[in-house]
C-alpha positions, -999 to +999 in steps of 0.1 A: -128+354-415-129+386-437-112+369-468-142+348-470-165+379-467-143+394-492-144+368-516-177+351-510-199+378-527-179+383-556-169+348-561-212+339-561-215+363-589-192+350-610-203+315-608-236+325-613-226+344-648-209+316-658-234+289-653-261+312-672-240+314-699-230+277-705-261+263-696-288+288-693-295+280-656-280+295-624-281+264-599-297+269-564-266+258-546-252+292-561-284+311-544-288+296-511-249+297-506-254+335-509-282+335-488-264+312-459-229+331-465-250+364-454-262+355-424-228+345-407-208+372-424-233+398-421-224+406-387-190+410-391-196+432-417-215+450-388-247+451-398-270+447-361-299+419-357-322+454-366-307+457-402-304+418-408-343+420-407-345+448-433-322+432-456-343+401-453-376+422-454-356+435-488-351+400-500-385+389-492-404+419-510-375+412-544-384+374-543-423+384-548-410+409-573-392+381-587-419+354-589-443+379-608-418+382-634-410+346-640-449+336-637-454+364-666-425+348-683-403+379-681-374+362-665-360+331-657-368+313-620-328+318-613-325+353-623-353+363-596-337+337-569-300+357-580-316+389-576-336+377-545-299+368-528-280+401-541-310+421-526-306+400-494-268+416-494-275+450-502-310+457-483-329+486-484-314+522-503-293+529-527-275+504-534-302+482-543-316+509-571-276+511-581-281+477-588-311+471-605-307+499-626-269+490-637-285+450-643-307+465-662-282+485-685-264+454-689-291+428-696-299+450-722-266+457-738-262+420-733-297+414-751-286+434-784-254+417-782-267+385-790-298+395-808-269+411-833-251+377-832-278+362-838-284+383-872-253+375-888-243+338-872-253+302-876-260+282-848-235+261-862-204+266-842-196+235-832-196+248-796-223+237-774-228+268-755-226+290-784-252+275-804-276+273-777-272+315-779-273+314-805-306+296-816-336+320-817-356+300-799-334+306-768-339+330-741-310+355-726-285+346-702-294+375-677-276+355-650-245+374-668-260+408-665-270+405-626-234+389-615-217+418-638-239+444-618-229+430-584-195+426-591-193+465-601-214+476-571-193+447-550-165+477-539-188+503-527-202+480-503-202+475-463-188+441-469-161+451-491-153+485-467-146+458-436-126+436-455-105+462-461-105+473-426-096+440-414-071+436-439-054+472-435-052+470-399 
């Protein structure tokens, strides 16, 4: 069980980032799977019912914020759902704040890279997803930044610690 605990979150972050890169969408099954995995695996990481309830409340607040940002046209629906799933895993506290800041920084760098590429390259590479990214009317696959931030923060989580403790002993 601890191997799954160790792998499910990073796998979901990588999958979300690649899906967004290739298709500009994050499949609902990635976000739903991440939420379901939290409900199953959180007790193995040492979260009790009270802590899980706080994680659920935090995720609900992030979902409301994501819906508002989506409605304003500031982000995609998949991004809002991925942030919600990550908030479920991280819960209230410093880790979620670090995730938000790191996602913003990585998203800014990603946006600048894509804008610079669009300024010097035409969407005529013959590679579908590259041409889509180079097209001026295409958005930014922000799921890459969200996934990368999740991967970078994962070693600081209780899930990582629980998996390491189990593997070590």
